C-alpha positions in Angstrom: 0.0 0.0 0.0 1.2 3.5 -0.8 1.2 6.4 1.6 0.9 10.1 0.9 1.0 13.3 2.9 -2.0 15.7 2.8 -1.9 19.1 4.5 -5.1 20.9 5.1 -3.7 24.4 5.0 -4.6 27.3 7.3 -7.4 28.4 5.0 -9.0 25.0 5.0 -8.7 24.8 8.8 -10.0 28.3 9.3 -13.0 27.6 7.1 -13.7 24.4 9.1 -13.4 22.1 6.1 -11.2 19.4 7.7 -14.0 17.0 8.3 -15.4 17.4 4.8 -12.0 17.0 3.1 -10.9 14.0 5.2 -14.4 12.4 4.7 -14.0 12.6 0.9 -10.7 10.7 1.1 -12.1 8.1 3.4 -15.2 7.6 1.3 -12.9 7.0 -1.7 -11.3 4.1 0.3 -8.1 5.7 1.6 -7.2 4.9 5.2 -6.1 7.5 7.7 -2.8 6.4 9.4 -1.7 9.6 11.0 -3.1 13.0 11.9 -2.2 16.1 13.9 -3.0 19.7 14.1 0.1 21.9 14.1 1.2 25.4 13.6 4.3 24.8 11.4 7.5 26.6 12.3 9.2 28.5 9.5 12.0 25.9 9.4 9.5 23.1 8.7 7.7 25.1 6.1 11.0 26.0 4.4 12.0 22.3 4.3 8.6 21.3 3.0 8.7 23.9 0.2 12.4 23.8 -0.5 11.7 23.1 -4.2 10.2 26.6 -4.5 13.1 28.4 -2.8 14.1 31.5 -4.8 10.8 31.8 -6.6 8.9 35.1 -6.3 6.1 33.5 -4.3 8.3 31.6 -1.9 8.2 34.0 1.1 4.5 34.5 0.9 4.0 30.7 0.7 6.0 30.3 3.9 4.2 33.1 5.6 0.8 31.6 4.6 1.7 28.1 5.8 3.0 29.3 9.1 0.2 31.8 9.6 -2.2 29.5 11.3 -3.0 25.9 12.1 -2.4 23.2 9.5 -3.9 19.7 9.8 -1.3 17.2 8.6 -2.5 13.7 7.7 -1.1 10.6 6.2 -3.4 8.5 4.0 -2.7 5.0 2.8 -4.2 3.0 0.0 -3.8 1.7 -3.6 -2.2 4.5 -5.7 -2.7 7.0 -2.8 -0.6 9.7 -4.3 -2.4 9.8 -7.7 -5.8 9.3 -6.1 -5.3 12.3 -3.7 -3.9 14.5 -6.4 -6.9 13.8 -8.7 -9.3 14.4 -5.8 -7.7 17.7 -4.9 -8.0 19.2 -8.4 -5.7 21.7 -10.1 -3.8 24.2 -8.0 -5.9 27.2 -9.1 -9.3 26.6 -7.5 -11.0 28.8 -10.1 -9.9 26.3 -12.7 -10.3 23.1 -10.8 -13.2 21.0 -11.9 -16.4 20.6 -9.7 -16.2 17.5 -7.6 -12.6 18.1 -6.6 -11.7 19.7 -3.2 -10.4 22.9 -4.8 -13.1 23.0 -7.5 -15.8 22.8 -4.8 -14.2 25.0 -2.1 -11.4 27.2 -3.6 -10.9 30.1 -6.0 -7.3 31.1 -5.1 -4.0 29.8 -6.3 -2.0 30.3 -3.1 -4.9 29.8 -0.6 -5.8 26.5 -2.2 -6.8 24.6 0.9 -4.7 21.4 0.5 -1.3 20.1 -0.3 -0.8 16.5 -1.5 2.5 14.8 -2.3 3.3 14.8 -6.0 5.1 11.4 -6.1 5.7 8.4 -3.9 9.3 9.5 -3.4 8.3 12.9 -2.2 5.5 11.4 -0.1 8.1 9.5 1.8 10.3 12.6 2.3 7.3 14.8 3.3 5.9 12.3 5.7 9.3 12.1 7.4 9.3 15.9 7.8 5.9 16.1 9.4 5.7 12.8 11.4 7.9 10.6 13.5 7.7 6.8 12.5 5.9 6.0 15.8 3.1 8.4 14.9 2.0 6.3 11.9 -0.6 3.7 12.9 -0.8 0.6 10.8 -4.3 -1.0 10.7 -6.6 -2.9 8.4 -10.1 -1.7 7.4 -12.7 -4.4 7.9 -14.1 -3.9 4.4 -10.6 -3.7 2.7 -11.4 -6.6 0.4 -14.3 -4.6 -1.1 -12.2 -1.5 -1.7 -9.2 -3.0 -3.6 
């Protein structure tokens, strides 16, 4: 089974969308294996978004992520990275299709509610930034054979 990191960013937390967003992933068949509400330090945000260092929006991105609570979760399931990315929708909520998280709830590019790992390799790295190994809980869903 594949794991992926999902961050419900400060705008999603402030808008009280955590339950709605997590519920969508669970209904799809993904399993929640870790969760915590944090206010990320700038150092963590900088490591998380290191790929964007030097870009014009980098500082505002760090300021946004550290500006309020973030709900960090790890989801597990078949093709979890691709499933989450498809369910989130495109980065610009104004262009994301209806039925996706961003398409249903977002209209901004930066304040786009969620982050999801973009590859299995990055998922492993990002999960390691946000969670200690003992914070991941391995378990089996009773209806797993029906999900795939």
